[in-house]
C-alpha positions as CSV (number, residue, x, y, z in Angstrom):
1,M,115.0,115.2,119.8
2,T,114.3,112.1,121.9
3,V,111.1,110.2,122.7
4,E,110.4,107.6,125.3
5,L,108.7,104.5,123.9
6,S,107.3,101.9,126.2
7,G,104.0,100.2,127.0
8,L,101.5,99.4,124.3
9,I,101.9,101.2,121.0
10,P,99.2,99.8,118.7
11,P,100.0,99.8,115.0
12,L,96.7,101.0,113.7
13,V,94.9,99.9,110.6
14,T,93.8,102.8,108.3
15,P,90.0,103.1,108.2
16,L,88.7,103.8,104.7
17,T,85.4,105.0,103.4
18,R,83.2,102.9,101.2
19,E,84.7,104.8,98.3
20,G,88.3,104.0,99.4
21,G,89.4,107.3,100.9
22,V,90.7,107.8,104.4
23,D,87.9,107.9,106.9
24,V,89.0,110.6,109.3
25,D,86.1,110.2,111.7
26,S,86.7,106.5,112.0
27,L,90.5,107.1,112.5
28,R,89.7,109.4,115.4
29,S,87.3,106.8,116.8
30,L,90.0,104.1,116.6
31,I,92.6,106.4,118.3
32,K,90.1,107.1,121.1
33,F,89.5,103.4,121.5
34,Q,93.2,102.8,121.9
35,L,93.9,105.7,124.3
36,D,90.9,104.7,126.4
37,A,92.4,101.2,126.7
38,G,95.7,102.7,128.0
39,A,97.9,102.8,124.9
40,S,101.2,104.6,125.6
41,G,101.7,105.6,122.0
42,I,100.1,105.4,118.5
43,F,101.8,104.0,115.4
44,V,100.3,104.7,112.0
45,L,101.4,103.9,108.4
46,G,103.0,100.6,109.2
47,S,102.2,97.2,107.7
48,S,98.9,97.0,109.6
49,G,98.4,100.6,108.6
50,E,98.3,99.6,104.9
51,A,100.9,102.4,104.1
52,V,102.2,100.7,101.0
53,Y,98.7,101.0,99.4
54,L,98.3,104.7,100.2
55,D,99.5,107.5,98.0
56,D,101.4,110.4,99.5
57,A,98.3,112.6,100.0
58,A,96.6,109.8,102.0
59,R,99.7,109.1,104.0
60,L,100.0,112.8,104.9
61,L,96.3,113.0,105.9
62,V,96.6,109.9,108.2
63,A,99.7,111.3,109.9
64,A,98.3,114.8,110.3
65,E,94.9,113.7,111.6
66,T,96.6,111.2,114.0
67,V,98.8,113.9,115.5
68,R,95.8,116.2,115.8
69,A,93.6,113.6,117.5
70,V,96.3,112.4,119.9
71,A,97.0,116.1,120.8
72,G,100.3,115.4,122.6
73,R,98.9,112.8,125.1
74,V,101.3,110.1,123.9
75,P,104.0,109.8,121.2
76,V,102.9,109.4,117.6
77,L,105.1,107.2,115.4
78,V,104.7,107.4,111.7
79,G,106.0,104.9,109.1
80,A,108.2,106.3,106.4
81,L,108.1,103.2,104.3
82,A,109.8,103.0,100.9
83,P,112.3,100.6,99.2
84,T,115.3,102.9,98.9
85,A,117.0,105.5,101.1
86,S,116.2,108.4,98.7
87,R,112.5,107.5,98.8
88,V,112.5,107.2,102.6
89,A,114.1,110.6,102.8
90,Q,111.3,112.0,100.6
91,Q,108.7,110.4,102.9
92,C,110.4,111.9,106.0
93,A,110.3,115.3,104.4
94,L,106.7,114.9,103.4
95,L,105.5,113.6,106.8
96,A,107.6,115.8,109.0
97,G,105.0,118.6,108.4
98,A,102.4,116.6,110.2
99,G,104.4,116.8,113.4
100,P,105.1,113.2,114.4
101,D,107.3,112.3,117.3
102,A,109.3,109.6,115.5
103,F,109.6,107.9,112.2
104,V,109.6,104.1,111.7
105,V,111.7,102.9,108.8
106,T,112.3,99.4,107.4
107,G,115.5,98.2,105.8
108,P,115.7,98.7,102.0
109,F,113.8,96.2,100.0
110,Y,113.4,95.0,96.4
111,A,117.2,94.9,95.8
112,Q,119.5,92.9,97.9
113,L,122.0,95.1,99.8
114,S,125.0,94.4,102.0
115,P,125.0,95.0,105.7
116,A,127.1,98.2,105.2
117,E,124.6,99.4,102.6
118,I,121.7,98.6,105.0
119,A,123.4,100.7,107.7
120,D,123.9,103.6,105.3
121,H,120.2,103.4,104.4
122,F,119.3,104.1,108.0
123,R,121.9,106.8,108.3
124,I,120.4,108.6,105.3
125,A,116.9,108.2,106.8
126,A,118.1,109.6,110.2
127,A,119.7,112.6,108.4
128,A,116.4,113.3,106.6
129,A,114.2,112.9,109.7
130,A,114.1,116.6,110.6
131,G,115.6,116.0,114.0
132,R,113.1,113.3,114.9
133,P,114.2,109.9,116.1
134,V,114.2,107.0,113.7
135,V,113.0,103.5,114.8
136,A,114.1,100.5,112.7
137,Y,111.3,98.3,111.7
138,D,112.6,94.7,111.5
139,I,110.0,92.9,109.5
140,P,111.5,90.1,107.4
141,G,108.1,88.8,106.3
142,N,107.6,92.0,104.3
143,V,111.1,93.1,103.2
144,G,112.5,89.6,102.7
145,Y,115.3,89.5,105.3
146,K,116.0,90.1,109.0
147,L,118.1,93.1,109.8
148,P,121.6,92.0,110.7
149,A,122.3,92.0,114.4
150,E,125.6,93.8,114.0
151,V,123.9,96.6,112.0
152,L,121.2,97.1,114.6
153,E,123.5,97.1,117.6
154,G,126.0,99.5,115.9
155,L,123.3,102.0,114.9
156,L,121.7,101.9,118.3
157,R,124.9,102.3,120.1
158,T,125.9,105.3,118.0
159,G,122.6,107.0,118.3
160,V,121.6,106.8,114.6
161,L,118.6,104.7,115.7
162,A,116.5,105.6,118.7
163,G,115.0,102.1,118.9
164,V,113.8,98.9,117.1
165,K,110.3,97.6,116.4
166,D,111.0,93.9,116.1
167,S,108.4,92.0,114.1
168,S,110.7,89.1,113.1
169,G,109.3,86.6,115.5
170,D,112.9,85.7,116.3
171,L,112.7,85.8,120.1
172,P,116.3,84.5,120.7
173,A,117.8,87.2,118.5
174,F,115.7,89.8,120.2
175,T,116.8,88.5,123.6
176,A,120.4,88.6,122.5
177,L,120.1,92.2,121.3
178,A,118.5,93.3,124.6
179,A,121.3,91.5,126.5
180,A,124.0,93.1,124.4
181,L,122.6,96.6,124.9
182,G,122.1,96.1,128.6
183,K,119.4,97.3,131.1
184,D,120.9,100.8,131.2
185,R,120.4,101.3,127.5
186,T,119.0,104.7,126.3
187,V,117.3,103.2,123.2
188,S,113.9,101.5,123.0
189,L,113.4,97.9,122.1
190,M,109.8,97.2,121.1
191,S,108.4,93.9,120.1
192,G,105.5,93.1,117.7
193,A,105.0,89.8,119.4
194,D,101.5,88.6,120.2
195,T,101.8,84.8,120.7
196,Q,105.2,85.4,122.3
197,A,104.3,88.6,124.2
198,M,105.1,87.2,127.6
199,G,108.4,85.9,126.3
200,A,109.3,89.3,124.8
201,L,108.5,91.0,128.1
202,A,110.7,88.5,129.9
203,A,113.5,89.2,127.4
204,G,113.5,92.8,128.3
205,T,111.3,94.6,125.8
206,D,110.3,98.1,126.6
207,G,106.9,97.6,125.1
208,L,104.6,95.9,122.6
209,V,103.5,96.9,119.1
210,P,101.3,94.0,118.1
211,G,98.7,94.1,115.3
212,L,96.1,92.3,117.4
213,S,96.0,95.3,119.7
214,N,93.9,97.0,117.1
215,V,90.9,94.9,118.2
216,R,91.7,93.9,121.8
217,P,94.1,96.5,123.2
218,R,93.0,96.0,126.8
219,W,94.3,92.5,126.8
220,F,97.8,93.8,126.1
221,T,97.7,96.7,128.5
222,A,96.5,94.2,131.2
223,L,99.4,91.9,130.4
224,L,101.9,94.8,130.4
225,A,100.6,96.1,133.7
226,D,101.4,92.8,135.5
227,P,103.3,90.4,133.2
228,T,104.0,87.9,136.0
229,G,100.6,88.3,137.8
230,P,97.9,85.8,138.3
231,H,96.0,86.8,135.1
232,A,99.0,87.0,132.8
233,E,98.8,83.5,131.4
234,A,95.1,83.8,130.8
235,Y,95.6,87.0,128.7
236,Q,98.5,85.4,126.9
237,A,96.4,82.3,126.1
238,A,93.6,84.5,124.8
239,I,96.0,86.5,122.6
240,T,97.5,83.4,121.2
241,A,94.1,82.0,120.4
242,L,93.1,85.4,118.8
243,N,96.1,85.1,116.4
244,Q,94.0,82.5,114.5
245,I,91.9,85.3,113.0
246,F,94.7,86.2,110.7
247,R,94.4,82.9,108.8
248,I,90.6,82.8,108.3
249,G,90.3,84.9,105.2
250,A,93.2,83.0,103.6
251,E,91.4,79.8,104.3
252,H,88.6,81.2,102.2
253,G,90.7,82.3,99.3
254,T,92.2,85.7,100.1
255,G,95.9,86.6,100.2
256,R,97.7,86.8,103.5
257,H,97.5,90.6,103.9
258,A,93.9,90.8,102.9
259,S,93.2,88.1,105.4
260,E,94.9,89.9,108.2
261,I,93.6,93.4,107.5
262,G,90.1,92.2,106.7
263,A,89.8,90.3,109.9
264,M,90.8,93.3,112.1
265,K,88.6,95.7,110.1
266,H,85.6,93.5,110.2
267,L,85.9,93.1,114.0
268,L,86.3,96.9,114.4
269,A,83.3,97.6,112.2
270,R,81.2,95.0,114.1
271,D,82.2,96.7,117.4
272,H,81.3,100.1,115.9
273,I,84.8,101.4,116.3
274,I,85.1,102.1,112.6
275,A,82.4,102.7,110.0
276,T,83.3,100.2,107.3
277,P,85.7,97.3,106.9
278,R,86.9,98.5,103.5
279,S,90.4,97.3,102.6
280,P,92.6,99.1,100.1
281,Q,92.9,98.0,96.5
282,P,94.1,95.5,95.3
283,L,93.3,93.5,98.4
284,S,90.4,91.2,98.0
285,P,87.2,91.8,99.9
286,Y,86.9,89.7,103.0
287,P,84.7,86.7,102.1
288,E,81.3,86.5,103.7
289,P,81.7,82.9,104.9
290,A,84.9,83.9,106.6
291,Q,83.1,86.7,108.6
292,A,80.8,84.1,110.3
293,V,83.8,82.0,111.3
294,L,85.7,85.1,112.5
295,F,82.9,86.4,114.7
296,D,82.1,83.0,116.2
297,L,85.8,82.4,117.0
298,V,86.3,85.8,118.6
299,D,83.1,85.5,120.6
300,A,84.2,82.1,121.9
301,I,87.7,83.5,122.9
302,D,86.1,86.5,124.7
303,H,83.8,84.1,126.6
304,Q,86.6,81.7,127.5
305,L,88.8,84.6,128.8
306,A,86.0,86.1,130.9
307,T,85.3,82.6,132.4
308,T,88.9,82.0,133.1
309,L,89.5,85.4,134.7
310,A,86.5,84.9,137.0
311,T,88.1,81.7,138.4
312,I,91.5,83.3,139.2
313,P,91.9,85.0,142.6
314,E,93.5,88.4,142.7
315,R,97.0,88.6,144.0
316,N,97.0,88.8,147.8
317,P,97.8,92.4,148.8
318,S,101.1,92.8,150.6
319,R,100.9,93.2,154.4
320,V,102.7,95.9,156.3
């Protein structure tokens, strides 16, 4: 089974009810928001999707309701996140019943393994994926190391992996991998870049999977539609400025993940995309003083982008 991955594939947060359960109605609303903005795929149960905080029943519910809401319009990627190969295999077996189009799997974490053992981890995941493609999730900030380049290239060339979702921030390494695989590759190279989105596109990424697309997906679809056009730098500048929202909660006393998830959920709740900004336990609630700073900053960025775009002439149409 193969799946074409390109364009914008937002890694969705998981909306929760005030009591902490999965808010299915808000999840459907968030998916509609993304598809209306031109998303080419949907990724749930990643780091933005708070998968590590959800039990198996909640994970299965998120996966099943996402597949149901998307209804085949775009590919659905589901994170099968666990620290060891046997646990990943269990996640694949559990979540396959929801009918996703592909699984996303990190390298093993908690214990330090060799490159050969990391490669075997992905081989075991691929064997357990019920015929669905497996995409490697390169996210050193969460697992503690960057996936070795030789491991990725070998697994991609041999078809064990169908693609990579690179959230390492290492643009030179991503560029080198794209060059090594060539333009005629049959695998998908996806980047989680936001502040480096234009650079990732220039490097040859097939698409973007940035957390900030939860709240401003149209900025990314506009950039993807014309990455060298007259408006591209304005969108990139706005995206780079928007990245500041991830730090606001931490500056008011929360942990990093609570700061990131809390900012996105508070913006989505304010914009009536989801019902509540509840984060999963044990993440700290987003501080009230941080909310005012967050909303003022985003309003200012929205205004600046609109002002800038209004001053940029459209590209001259080609003449026959």
